[in-house]
TIRO-2110 file (N, C-alpha, C; in Angstrom, 1 decimal):
// TIRO-2110
-42.8, -7.5, 27.2, N, 1, A
-43.1, -7.9, 25.8, CA, 1, A
-43.5, -6.6, 25.0, C, 1, A
-44.3, -5.8, 25.5, N, 2, A
-44.8, -4.6, 24.8, CA, 2, A
-43.6, -3.6, 24.6, C, 2, A
-42.7, -3.5, 25.6, N, 3, A
-41.6, -2.6, 25.5, CA, 3, A
-40.6, -3.1, 24.4, C, 3, A
-40.4, -4.4, 24.3, N, 4, A
-39.5, -5.0, 23.3, CA, 4, A
-40.1, -4.7, 21.9, C, 4, A
-41.4, -4.8, 21.8, N, 5, A
-42.1, -4.5, 20.5, CA, 5, A
-41.9, -3.1, 20.1, C, 5, A
-42.1, -2.2, 21.0, N, 6, A
-41.9, -0.7, 20.8, CA, 6, A
-40.4, -0.5, 20.4, C, 6, A
-39.5, -1.1, 21.2, N, 7, A
-38.1, -0.9, 20.9, CA, 7, A
-37.7, -1.4, 19.5, C, 7, A
-38.2, -2.5, 19.1, N, 8, A
-38.0, -3.0, 17.7, CA, 8, A
-38.5, -2.1, 16.7, C, 8, A
-39.7, -1.6, 16.9, N, 9, A
-40.4, -0.6, 16.0, CA, 9, A
-39.5, 0.6, 15.8, C, 9, A
-39.1, 1.2, 17.0, N, 10, A
-38.2, 2.4, 16.9, CA, 10, A
-36.9, 2.1, 16.2, C, 10, A
-36.3, 0.9, 16.5, N, 11, A
-35.1, 0.6, 15.8, CA, 11, A
-35.3, 0.4, 14.3, C, 11, A
-36.5, -0.1, 13.9, N, 12, A
-36.8, -0.2, 12.5, CA, 12, A
-36.9, 1.1, 11.8, C, 12, A
-37.6, 2.1, 12.5, N, 13, A
-37.7, 3.4, 12.0, CA, 13, A
-36.3, 4.1, 11.9, C, 13, A
-35.4, 3.8, 12.8, N, 14, A
-34.1, 4.4, 12.8, CA, 14, A
-33.3, 3.8, 11.6, C, 14, A
-33.4, 2.5, 11.4, N, 15, A
-32.7, 1.9, 10.2, CA, 15, A
-33.2, 2.5, 8.9, C, 15, A
-34.5, 2.9, 8.9, N, 16, A
-35.0, 3.5, 7.7, CA, 16, A
-34.6, 5.0, 7.5, C, 16, A
-33.8, 5.5, 8.5, N, 17, A
-33.3, 6.9, 8.4, CA, 17, A
-34.2, 7.9, 9.1, C, 17, A
-35.1, 7.4, 9.8, N, 18, A
-36.0, 8.3, 10.6, CA, 18, A
-35.5, 8.5, 12.0, C, 18, A
-35.5, 9.7, 12.4, N, 19, A
-35.0, 10.0, 13.8, CA, 19, A
-36.3, 10.1, 14.7, C, 19, A
-36.4, 9.1, 15.6, N, 20, A
-37.5, 9.1, 16.5, CA, 20, A
-37.1, 9.4, 17.9, C, 20, A
-35.8, 9.1, 18.3, N, 21, A
-35.3, 9.4, 19.6, CA, 21, A
-34.1, 10.2, 19.5, C, 21, A
-33.7, 10.7, 20.6, N, 22, A
-32.5, 11.6, 20.6, CA, 22, A
-31.2, 10.8, 20.8, C, 22, A
-30.7, 10.3, 19.7, N, 23, A
-29.5, 9.5, 19.7, CA, 23, A
-28.3, 10.5, 19.8, C, 23, A
-27.3, 10.1, 20.4, N, 24, A
-26.1, 11.0, 20.5, CA, 24, A
-25.5, 11.2, 19.1, C, 24, A
-24.9, 12.3, 18.8, N, 25, A
-24.3, 12.5, 17.4, CA, 25, A
-23.3, 11.5, 17.2, C, 25, A
-23.2, 11.0, 16.0, N, 26, A
-22.3, 10.0, 15.6, CA, 26, A
-21.0, 10.6, 15.1, C, 26, A
-19.9, 10.1, 15.6, N, 27, A
-18.6, 10.6, 15.2, CA, 27, A
-18.0, 9.6, 14.2, C, 27, A
-17.6, 10.0, 13.1, N, 28, A
-17.0, 9.2, 12.1, CA, 28, A
-15.5, 9.1, 12.3, C, 28, A
-15.0, 7.8, 12.5, N, 29, A
-13.6, 7.6, 12.7, CA, 29, A
-12.9, 7.4, 11.4, C, 29, A
-12.4, 8.5, 10.8, N, 30, A
-11.8, 8.5, 9.5, CA, 30, A
-10.5, 7.7, 9.4, C, 30, A
-9.8, 7.6, 10.6, N, 31, A
-8.5, 6.9, 10.6, CA, 31, A
-8.7, 5.4, 10.5, C, 31, A
-9.8, 4.9, 10.9, N, 32, A
-10.0, 3.4, 10.9, CA, 32, A
-10.5, 2.9, 9.5, C, 32, A
-10.9, 3.8, 8.7, N, 33, A
-11.5, 3.4, 7.4, CA, 33, A
-10.5, 3.3, 6.3, C, 33, A
-10.8, 2.4, 5.3, N, 34, A
-10.0, 2.3, 4.0, CA, 34, A
-10.6, 3.3, 3.0, C, 34, A
-9.7, 4.2, 2.5, N, 35, A
-10.2, 5.2, 1.6, CA, 35, A
-9.7, 4.9, 0.1, C, 35, A
-10.5, 5.4, -0.8, N, 36, A
-10.1, 5.3, -2.2, CA, 36, A
-9.0, 6.3, -2.5, C, 36, A
-8.3, 6.2, -3.6, N, 37, A
-7.3, 7.1, -4.0, CA, 37, A
-8.0, 8.5, -4.2, C, 37, A
-7.4, 9.6, -3.7, N, 38, A
-8.0, 10.9, -3.8, CA, 38, A
-8.2, 11.3, -5.3, C, 38, A
-9.3, 12.0, -5.6, N, 39, A
-9.6, 12.6, -6.9, CA, 39, A
-10.1, 14.0, -6.6, C, 39, A
-9.4, 15.0, -7.1, N, 40, A
-9.8, 16.4, -6.9, CA, 40, A
-10.1, 16.7, -5.5, C, 40, A
-9.4, 16.2, -4.6, N, 41, A
-9.6, 16.6, -3.2, CA, 41, A
-10.6, 15.8, -2.4, C, 41, A
-11.1, 14.7, -3.0, N, 42, A
-12.1, 13.9, -2.3, CA, 42, A
-11.6, 12.4, -2.3, C, 42, A
-12.0, 11.7, -1.3, N, 43, A
-11.8, 10.3, -1.2, CA, 43, A
-13.1, 9.6, -0.7, C, 43, A
-13.3, 8.4, -1.1, N, 44, A
-14.5, 7.6, -0.8, CA, 44, A
-14.2, 6.4, 0.0, C, 44, A
-15.1, 6.0, 0.9, N, 45, A
-14.9, 4.8, 1.7, CA, 45, A
-16.2, 4.1, 1.8, C, 45, A
-16.2, 2.8, 1.8, N, 46, A
-17.4, 2.0, 2.0, CA, 46, A
-17.1, 0.7, 2.9, C, 46, A
-18.0, 0.4, 3.8, N, 47, A
-17.8, -0.8, 4.6, CA, 47, A
-19.2, -1.3, 5.1, C, 47, A
-19.3, -2.6, 5.3, N, 48, A
-20.6, -3.1, 5.8, CA, 48, A
-20.9, -2.5, 7.2, C, 48, A
-22.2, -2.3, 7.4, N, 49, A
-22.7, -1.8, 8.7, CA, 49, A
-22.9, -3.1, 9.6, C, 49, A
-22.2, -3.1, 10.7, N, 50, A
-22.4, -4.3, 11.5, CA, 50, A
-23.7, -4.3, 12.2, C, 50, A
-24.3, -5.6, 12.4, N, 51, A
-25.6, -5.7, 13.0, CA, 51, A
-25.6, -7.0, 13.8, C, 51, A
-26.2, -6.9, 15.0, N, 52, A
-26.4, -8.0, 15.8, CA, 52, A
-27.7, -8.8, 15.5, C, 52, A
-28.5, -8.2, 14.7, N, 53, A
-29.8, -8.7, 14.3, CA, 53, A
-29.7, -9.6, 13.1, C, 53, A
-29.9, -10.9, 13.2, N, 54, A
-29.8, -11.8, 12.0, CA, 54, A
-30.8, -11.5, 10.9, C, 54, A
-31.9, -10.8, 11.3, N, 55, A
-32.9, -10.4, 10.3, CA, 55, A
-32.7, -9.1, 9.6, C, 55, A
-31.7, -8.4, 10.1, N, 56, A
-31.4, -7.0, 9.5, CA, 56, A
-31.0, -7.1, 8.1, C, 56, A
-31.5, -6.1, 7.3, N, 57, A
-31.2, -5.9, 5.9, CA, 57, A
-29.7, -5.5, 5.8, C, 57, A
-28.9, -6.2, 5.0, N, 58, A
-27.5, -5.7, 4.8, CA, 58, A
-27.5, -4.3, 4.3, C, 58, A
-26.6, -3.5, 5.0, N, 59, A
-26.4, -2.1, 4.6, CA, 59, A
-24.9, -1.8, 4.6, C, 59, A
-24.6, -0.8, 3.9, N, 60, A
-23.2, -0.3, 3.9, CA, 60, A
-23.1, 1.1, 4.3, C, 60, A
-22.0, 1.4, 5.0, N, 61, A
-21.7, 2.8, 5.4, CA, 61, A
-20.8, 3.4, 4.3, C, 61, A
-21.2, 4.5, 3.7, N, 62, A
-20.4, 5.1, 2.7, CA, 62, A
-20.1, 6.5, 3.2, C, 62, A
-18.8, 6.9, 3.1, N, 63, A
-18.3, 8.2, 3.6, CA, 63, A
-17.6, 8.9, 2.5, C, 63, A
-17.8, 10.1, 2.3, N, 64, A
-17.1, 11.0, 1.4, CA, 64, A
-16.3, 12.0, 2.2, C, 64, A
-15.0, 12.0, 1.9, N, 65, A
-14.1, 12.8, 2.8, CA, 65, A
-13.4, 13.9, 1.9, C, 65, A
-13.3, 15.1, 2.5, N, 66, A
-12.6, 16.2, 1.9, CA, 66, A
-11.1, 16.0, 2.3, C, 66, A
-10.3, 15.6, 1.3, N, 67, A
-8.8, 15.4, 1.6, CA, 67, A
-8.0, 16.6, 1.1, C, 67, A
-8.7, 17.6, 0.6, N, 68, A
-8.1, 18.8, 0.1, CA, 68, A
-7.8, 19.8, 1.2, C, 68, A
-7.2, 20.9, 0.9, N, 69, A
-6.7, 21.9, 1.9, CA, 69, A
-7.7, 23.1, 2.0, C, 69, A
-8.8, 23.0, 1.2, N, 70, A
-9.8, 24.1, 1.3, CA, 70, A
-11.2, 23.6, 1.7, C, 70, A
-12.1, 24.5, 2.1, N, 71, A
-13.4, 24.1, 2.4, CA, 71, A
-14.1, 23.7, 1.1, C, 71, A
-14.9, 22.6, 1.1, N, 72, A
-15.6, 22.1, -0.1, CA, 72, A
-17.1, 22.4, 0.1, C, 72, A
-17.7, 23.1, -0.8, N, 73, A
-19.1, 23.3, -0.7, CA, 73, A
-19.7, 22.6, -2.0, C, 73, A
-20.6, 21.7, -1.7, N, 74, A
-21.1, 20.9, -2.8, CA, 74, A
-22.6, 21.0, -2.9, C, 74, A
-23.2, 21.0, -4.0, N, 75, A
-24.6, 21.0, -4.3, CA, 75, A
-24.8, 19.6, -5.0, C, 75, A
-25.4, 18.7, -4.3, N, 76, A
-25.5, 17.3, -4.8, CA, 76, A
-27.0, 16.8, -4.8, C, 76, A
-27.3, 15.8, -5.6, N, 77, A
-28.6, 15.2, -5.5, CA, 77, A
-28.7, 14.5, -4.1, C, 77, A
-29.9, 14.1, -3.7, N, 78, A
-30.1, 13.3, -2.5, CA, 78, A
-29.3, 12.0, -2.6, C, 78, A
-29.0, 11.5, -1.4, N, 79, A
-27.9, 10.4, -1.3, CA, 79, A
-28.1, 9.3, -2.3, C, 79, A
-29.3, 8.7, -2.4, N, 80, A
-29.5, 7.6, -3.3, CA, 80, A
-29.3, 7.9, -4.8, C, 80, A
-29.5, 9.2, -5.1, N, 81, A
-29.2, 9.6, -6.5, CA, 81, A
-27.7, 10.0, -6.6, C, 81, A
-27.1, 10.4, -5.6, N, 82, A
-25.7, 10.9, -5.6, CA, 82, A
-24.8, 9.6, -5.8, C, 82, A
-25.0, 8.6, -5.0, N, 83, A
-24.2, 7.4, -5.1, CA, 83, A
-24.9, 6.4, -6.0, C, 83, A
-24.1, 5.9, -6.9, N, 84, A
-24.5, 4.8, -7.9, CA, 84, A
-24.0, 3.5, -7.3, C, 84, A
-24.9, 2.6, -7.1, N, 85, A
-24.6, 1.3, -6.4, CA, 85, A
-24.6, 0.2, -7.5, C, 85, A
-23.6, -0.7, -7.5, N, 86, A
-23.6, -1.9, -8.3, CA, 86, A
-23.3, -3.1, -7.3, C, 86, A
-24.1, -4.1, -7.4, N, 87, A
-23.9, -5.3, -6.6, CA, 87, A
-23.7, -6.5, -7.5, C, 87, A
-22.6, -7.2, -7.3, N, 88, A
-22.3, -8.3, -8.2, CA, 88, A
-23.3, -9.4, -8.0, C, 88, A
-23.8, -9.9, -9.2, N, 89, A
-24.8, -11.0, -9.2, CA, 89, A
-26.1, -10.7, -8.6, C, 89, A
-26.5, -9.5, -8.4, N, 90, A
-27.8, -9.2, -7.8, CA, 90, A
-28.5, -8.1, -8.6, C, 90, A
-29.8, -8.3, -8.9, N, 91, A
-30.6, -7.3, -9.6, CA, 91, A
-31.3, -6.5, -8.6, C, 91, A
-31.7, -5.2, -9.0, N, 92, A
-32.4, -4.4, -8.1, CA, 92, A
-33.8, -5.0, -7.8, C, 92, A
-34.3, -4.8, -6.6, N, 93, A
-35.6, -5.3, -6.2, CA, 93, A
-36.6, -4.3, -6.8, C, 93, A
-37.9, -4.7, -6.8, N, 94, A
-38.9, -3.8, -7.2, CA, 94, A
-38.9, -2.5, -6.4, C, 94, A
-38.7, -2.7, -5.1, N, 95, A
-38.6, -1.5, -4.2, CA, 95, A
-37.4, -0.7, -4.5, C, 95, A
-36.3, -1.3, -4.8, N, 96, A
-35.1, -0.6, -5.2, CA, 96, A
-35.2, 0.2, -6.5, C, 96, A
-35.9, -0.4, -7.5, N, 97, A
-36.1, 0.3, -8.7, CA, 97, A
-37.0, 1.5, -8.5, C, 97, A
-38.1, 1.4, -7.8, N, 98, A
-39.0, 2.5, -7.5, CA, 98, A
-38.3, 3.6, -6.7, C, 98, A
-37.6, 3.2, -5.7, N, 99, A
-36.9, 4.2, -4.8, CA, 99, A
-35.8, 4.9, -5.6, C, 99, A
-35.0, 4.2, -6.3, N, 100, A
-34.0, 4.9, -7.1, CA, 100, A
-34.6, 5.8, -8.1, C, 100, A
-35.7, 5.4, -8.8, N, 101, A
-36.3, 6.3, -9.8, CA, 101, A
-36.9, 7.5, -9.1, C, 101, A
-37.5, 7.4, -7.9, N, 102, A
-38.1, 8.6, -7.3, CA, 102, A
-36.9, 9.5, -6.8, C, 102, A
-35.8, 8.9, -6.4, N, 103, A
-34.7, 9.8, -5.9, CA, 103, A
-34.1, 10.6, -7.0, C, 103, A
-34.1, 10.0, -8.2, N, 104, A
-33.5, 10.7, -9.4, CA, 104, A
-34.3, 12.0, -9.7, C, 104, A
-35.6, 12.0, -9.4, N, 105, A
-36.5, 13.1, -9.7, CA, 105, A
-36.6, 14.1, -8.5, C, 105, A
-36.0, 13.8, -7.4, N, 106, A
-36.2, 14.6, -6.2, CA, 106, A
-35.1, 15.7, -6.2, C, 106, A
-35.2, 16.5, -5.1, N, 107, A
-34.3, 17.7, -5.0, CA, 107, A
-32.8, 17.4, -4.8, C, 107, A
-32.2, 18.5, -4.4, N, 108, A
-30.8, 18.6, -4.2, CA, 108, A
-30.5, 19.0, -2.8, C, 108, A
-29.3, 18.8, -2.3, N, 109, A
-28.9, 19.2, -1.0, CA, 109, A
-27.5, 19.9, -1.0, C, 109, A
-27.3, 20.8, -0.1, N, 110, A
-26.0, 21.4, 0.0, CA, 110, A
-25.2, 20.8, 1.2, C, 110, A
-24.0, 20.5, 1.0, N, 111, A
-23.1, 20.1, 2.1, CA, 111, A
-21.8, 20.9, 2.0, C, 111, A
-21.3, 21.1, 3.2, N, 112, A
-20.1, 21.8, 3.4, CA, 112, A
-19.1, 20.9, 4.2, C, 112, A
-17.9, 20.6, 3.6, N, 113, A
-17.0, 19.8, 4.2, CA, 113, A
-15.7, 20.6, 4.5, C, 113, A
-15.3, 20.7, 5.7, N, 114, A
-14.1, 21.3, 6.1, CA, 114, A
-12.9, 20.4, 5.7, C, 114, A
-11.7, 20.9, 5.5, N, 115, A
-10.6, 20.0, 5.2, CA, 115, A
-10.4, 18.9, 6.2, C, 115, A
-10.4, 17.7, 5.7, N, 116, A
-10.2, 16.5, 6.6, CA, 116, A
-11.5, 15.9, 7.1, C, 116, A
-12.6, 16.7, 6.9, N, 117, A
-13.9, 16.2, 7.4, CA, 117, A
-14.6, 15.2, 6.4, C, 117, A
-15.5, 14.4, 7.0, N, 118, A
-16.2, 13.4, 6.1, CA, 118, A
-17.7, 13.4, 6.5, C, 118, A
-18.5, 13.0, 5.5, N, 119, A
-19.9, 12.9, 5.7, CA, 119, A
-20.3, 11.5, 5.4, C, 119, A
-21.1, 10.9, 6.2, N, 120, A
-21.4, 9.4, 6.1, CA, 120, A
-22.9, 9.3, 5.9, C, 120, A
-23.2, 8.2, 5.1, N, 121, A
-24.6, 7.8, 4.9, CA, 121, A
-24.7, 6.3, 4.9, C, 121, A
-25.8, 5.7, 5.3, N, 122, A
-26.0, 4.3, 5.3, CA, 122, A
-26.9, 4.0, 4.1, C, 122, A
-26.5, 3.1, 3.3, N, 123, A
-27.3, 2.7, 2.1, CA, 123, A
-27.8, 1.3, 2.3, C, 123, A
-29.1, 1.1, 2.3, N, 124, A
-29.7, -0.2, 2.6, CA, 124, A
-29.7, -1.1, 1.4, C, 124, A
-28.5, -1.7, 1.1, N, 125, A
-28.2, -2.5, -0.1, CA, 125, A
-29.2, -3.7, -0.2, C, 125, A
-29.4, -4.3, 1.0, N, 126, A
-30.3, -5.5, 1.0, CA, 126, A
-31.7, -5.2, 0.6, C, 126, A
-32.2, -3.9, 0.8, N, 127, A
-33.5, -3.6, 0.4, CA, 127, A
-33.6, -3.1, -1.0, C, 127, A
-32.5, -2.6, -1.6, N, 128, A
-32.4, -2.1, -2.9, CA, 128, A
-32.1, -3.2, -4.0, C, 128, A
-31.3, -4.2, -3.5, N, 129, A
-30.9, -5.3, -4.4, CA, 129, A
-31.3, -6.7, -3.8, C, 129, A
-31.5, -7.6, -4.7, N, 130, A
-31.9, -9.0, -4.3, CA, 130, A
-30.6, -9.7, -3.8, C, 130, A
-30.1, -9.4, -2.6, N, 131, A
-28.9, -10.0, -2.1, CA, 131, A
-29.4, -11.2, -1.2, C, 131, A
-28.8, -12.4, -1.5, N, 132, A
-29.1, -13.5, -0.7, CA, 132, A
-28.4, -13.5, 0.7, C, 132, A
-29.1, -13.7, 1.8, N, 133, A
-28.5, -13.7, 3.1, CA, 133, A
-27.5, -14.8, 3.2, C, 133, A
-26.3, -14.4, 3.7, N, 134, A
-25.2, -15.4, 3.8, CA, 134, A
-24.4, -15.5, 2.6, C, 134, A
-24.8, -15.1, 1.5, N, 135, A
-24.0, -15.2, 0.2, CA, 135, A
-23.2, -13.9, 0.1, C, 135, A
-21.9, -14.1, -0.1, N, 136, A
-21.1, -12.9, -0.2, CA, 136, A
-21.3, -12.2, -1.6, C, 136, A
-21.2, -10.9, -1.5, N, 137, A
-21.4, -10.1, -2.7, CA, 137, A
-20.5, -8.9, -2.7, C, 137, A
-20.0, -8.5, -3.8, N, 138, A
-19.2, -7.3, -3.9, CA, 138, A
-20.1, -6.1, -4.2, C, 138, A
-19.9, -5.0, -3.5, N, 139, A
-20.7, -3.8, -3.7, CA, 139, A
-19.8, -2.7, -4.1, C, 139, A
-20.0, -2.2, -5.3, N, 140, A
-19.3, -1.0, -5.8, CA, 140, A
-20.1, 0.2, -5.6, C, 140, A
-19.5, 1.3, -5.1, N, 141, A
-20.1, 2.6, -4.9, CA, 141, A
-19.4, 3.6, -5.8, C, 141, A
-20.1, 4.3, -6.6, N, 142, A
-19.5, 5.4, -7.4, CA, 142, A
-20.2, 6.7, -7.1, C, 142, A
-19.5, 7.8, -7.2, N, 143, A
-20.1, 9.1, -7.1, CA, 143, A
-19.2, 10.1, -7.9, C, 143, A
-19.7, 11.3, -8.1, N, 144, A
-19.0, 12.4, -8.8, CA, 144, A
-19.2, 13.7, -8.0, C, 144, A
-18.4, 13.9, -6.9, N, 145, A
-18.7, 15.1, -6.1, CA, 145, A
-18.5, 16.4, -6.9, C, 145, A
-17.5, 16.5, -7.8, N, 146, A
-17.3, 17.7, -8.5, CA, 146, A
-17.1, 17.4, -10.0, C, 146, A
-17.8, 16.4, -10.5, N, 147, A
-17.7, 16.0, -11.9, CA, 147, A
-16.7, 15.0, -12.2, C, 147, A
-15.8, 14.6, -11.3, N, 148, A
-14.8, 13.6, -11.5, CA, 148, A
-15.2, 12.3, -10.7, C, 148, A
-15.1, 11.1, -11.4, N, 149, A
-15.6, 9.9, -10.7, CA, 149, A
-14.7, 9.4, -9.6, C, 149, A
-15.4, 9.0, -8.5, N, 150, A
-14.7, 8.2, -7.4, CA, 150, A
-15.4, 6.9, -7.3, C, 150, A
-14.7, 5.8, -7.0, N, 151, A
-15.2, 4.5, -6.9, CA, 151, A
-14.6, 3.8, -5.7, C, 151, A
-15.3, 2.9, -5.1, N, 152, A
-14.8, 2.1, -4.0, CA, 152, A
-15.6, 0.8, -3.9, C, 152, A
-15.0, -0.3, -3.4, N, 153, A
-15.7, -1.6, -3.4, CA, 153, A
-15.6, -2.1, -1.9, C, 153, A
-16.6, -2.8, -1.5, N, 154, A
-16.7, -3.5, -0.2, CA, 154, A
-17.4, -4.8, -0.5, C, 154, A
-17.3, -5.7, 0.5, N, 155, A
-18.0, -7.0, 0.4, CA, 155, A
-19.0, -7.1, 1.5, C, 155, A
-20.2, -7.7, 1.2, N, 156, A
-21.2, -7.9, 2.3, CA, 156, A
-21.5, -9.4, 2.3, C, 156, A
-22.1, -9.9, 3.4, N, 157, A
-22.5, -11.3, 3.5, CA, 157, A
-24.0, -11.3, 3.7, C, 157, A
END
């Protein structure tokens, strides 16, 4: 019983983006994803994060891929400020409004993408927006890696 509680707590921390244990590095399978049309050497992909936990907050996996022939070095805001999220029929939660506002005022990060490489992040859409469990919703993700807009849509339940 105690071990299950500890495991659930560690899983909760991991879902929040905190690394508590030594998980193996995740490899992003770019071939199995649906990508947006390329814009200035970049493509965007979004898909729901599968979960076996019925209580899990719906999240989406968003990946930015360098489809150009040269190395891309980007200086971008932190992930929640870099990606603009729109959810059909759902307003931001109080937590979402506060988090998105704090992310807008925070720092920047540098990423380097080799040709063909992608970088992935999980966005906790269910924590940021009032999404009803079991109700389908369209989630639009927008970003501007080098000043030109990219957009992609996925559906969540």
